[in-house]
N, C-alpha and C positions, 0 to 999 in steps of 0.2 A: 289913512290908508299906509300900513308898514310894508315896504317891500322885502322881500326874503329871496335872495340870491339861492339859485338851483345848485343843489349838491355837487360837489367836485367828484365826477365819476373814476373808478379806482383806476390803478394805471395797470396795465399789464404788458409783460415783456415784449419786446418788439416781436414779430413773427418774422422768422428767418425766410428769406426767398426762396422759392421753389428751385429744386434742384431734380435733376432727373435719376432714378435710381439706376444698378447694374443691370448692363445690357446681359441676357441669358446667353450662354454660349452657343454658338452654332453647330448642328451635327457636322462630323468630318466626313469627307468624300474618300470612298475606297478605289475610286477608278484608277488612281496613280498606282498603287499597291499591284493591283490587278494586271495593269499593263505591265508591270516591273516582272510579275510572276510568270507571263504567258511570254516574254520575251528572253527571259532565263532558260524556261523548257525549250524553246526553240534553238537557241545557242547550244543546250545539249544534244538535240537532236541531230543539228547539224554537224555538232563534234564527230557524234558517234558514226554519221552516215560517213563523213571522210574518214575516219580509222577503219570501218570495213572496206572501203574503198582502197584502201591502202593494202590492206591483208590480202583482197582477193586480188590486186594486182600482182603483189608476191606471188600468191598460189599459181595464178595463170604464167606469170612472167618466168618464174623460178629462179629470181635473182639472188644471189647470195647475201647471207645476212652482214652485219656490221663486222663480226668477226673474220670474213673472208670464206669461213666456211658453208658449204650448200645449207640451206634452211630445211627442216623437215618436210614443207611443203615441196620443195624442189626436188628431194629423193623419193618421196611418195609419187609424183609425177613421172620419175624417171623409173621407176619400179613398175607403172601402170602401164609405160609403151615397152617395157622389154620384151622379146621373143625369144624362144628358145630357138636352138639350130634345127633346122628341118630334119627330119627322121630318114635315114637313108634306108630305102625299102631295098629287101633283097629276095631273090628269087628262090633261093634253096629252100627246100621244103624242112620242116621241122621234124626231128628225129621223131619215131616212134617211142612210147613210153617205154622205158627199162623194164627187163623181164623180171630182175632179181635188185636186191640192195647189197649192197656191201655187208658183209657179217651173216647173209643167209647160206644157208647149205642147199646144195642140188644133187639131185640123182642122176646118172649117167648109166649106159650099158658099158659091156667092153670094148667097145669101138669109140666112145667117148662122146656118143651122141646124148645131146641133153634129153632127159626123160621127164624133168618138170621141178618143181619148188620142193623140196625136202623139208627137214627139220636137223636141228645140230643135237638131238637126243639121241640118236644110235638106232633109232628104228627107220630112218630113212634119210637118205642124203649121206653121202661120202667126202665130199667136197666143201669146204668153206670159200667163198666168193671174198675175194681181197680189194677188188677194184672193177669196176663197170665204166666201160669207155666206148662211146660210140664210134670215135674217130679211130680205131683199133691202133691204137700206138703199142710199143712193147710194152711188156709188161716191167715194173719196178724191179722184179727179177727177172731176167730173159729166160731162166732155164726154168722156172715155176711152170706146170700145166694151165692150159688155157684151152676154153672152147669158145665159139663166136654162136651168139643167140639173136635173132631177129636184129642182127647188124652190129650188134654190142660184142667188143670183147671180154670176156670172162676171166681174169686172171686170180686162179685158186690155189689152195694148198690141200694136202689129203688131210681129213680128218675124221678120225675113229673113234670110238668110244669105249670102253672097259666095258666086258661082259657082253657084249654084241658080238655076233658071228657075221662074216665077210668072205668073200672070193677074190684072193690075190693073185694076180697072172704070175707065171712060171718066169717071165722075162718083164720086159718093159711093156707098158699096157694101164687098163684104169680098173680101179679096184670097185668093185661093187658090192652091194648088199646080197647077203646070202640067202637065197629062197627058203633054204631049211638049215638051221643049226646043226652042226654035227654030220653034216653028210660030206661024203667023198669030196676033197679038193677044197674044203670051207675050212676057216680059222676062226678059233674063238680067242678074242683078245683077252690076255689076262691083266697084262702090266703094261704101260707106255712109260718111256723114260726119254724126255726131250735132250738132246743133245749128245747123247751117247756115240759110242762107235761101234760097241759091239753089246752081248746080251750080259757083261758080266756085272752090269747094276741092276738087272731083273729081279723081281722078289722071289725070296726065298719059302714066302709064306703059303704060296699056292704052288700048284704044279704047272709046269709048262715044258714044252718039248721042243720049241723052236722059235726064233728070234727073227724079224726083218728091220733093216736099218734103211731108211728113206731119207732123202734130202730136200732141201726148199719147201718147208723147213728141216734141219736134222732132226731125227726122232729114230727111235728103237721101240719095236711094238714085240713083247714078249706072247706067244699064242702057243695054245693048244691045237697044234695041225692034225686034221683028219683025213 
């Protein structure tokens, strides 16, 4: 019997020893980031509260600014506490309303008694008001005519209108409106010459037979006298 040796087994490359694979990364924790954000917010809040406290203190204290001038807050506080001076009460009664105004024309009787407010167009009113004075001081022109109405001194001037009729006094006295034109003792105004001394400057276009000169103000009335 012949002995046959077993076949030689094929050669295999040596097996590398076992090594552990790469470790997967662990998930990162956000705890530190969250804590940092919260801390930053708290710091900002505290800073805001501190600034607000300083502003409130300056408003209440009214301390001057760094430039040495009062801050707007202090000026506002000063204005708020300002009080006006006390009103001095008087026992003097207020004057009554004035009966007329400057520029109005009034009617009077031959004695100078006030008959009421007229107008300046010639139909009523023979004197125009120059001043209305409740203190009854002297008129700007001491020689101008005046009357007293409701405690007011009315300084006036004679104010006649062309083509209207009036009754003029023979001497000193008050001019009144004529009750009837061309009645005896009345005059019909034909022309008016301010500042004249006589009738030399009266109109030649219309007939007239008399002139009157008044002062305060100075004026000549050229009239047809009846």
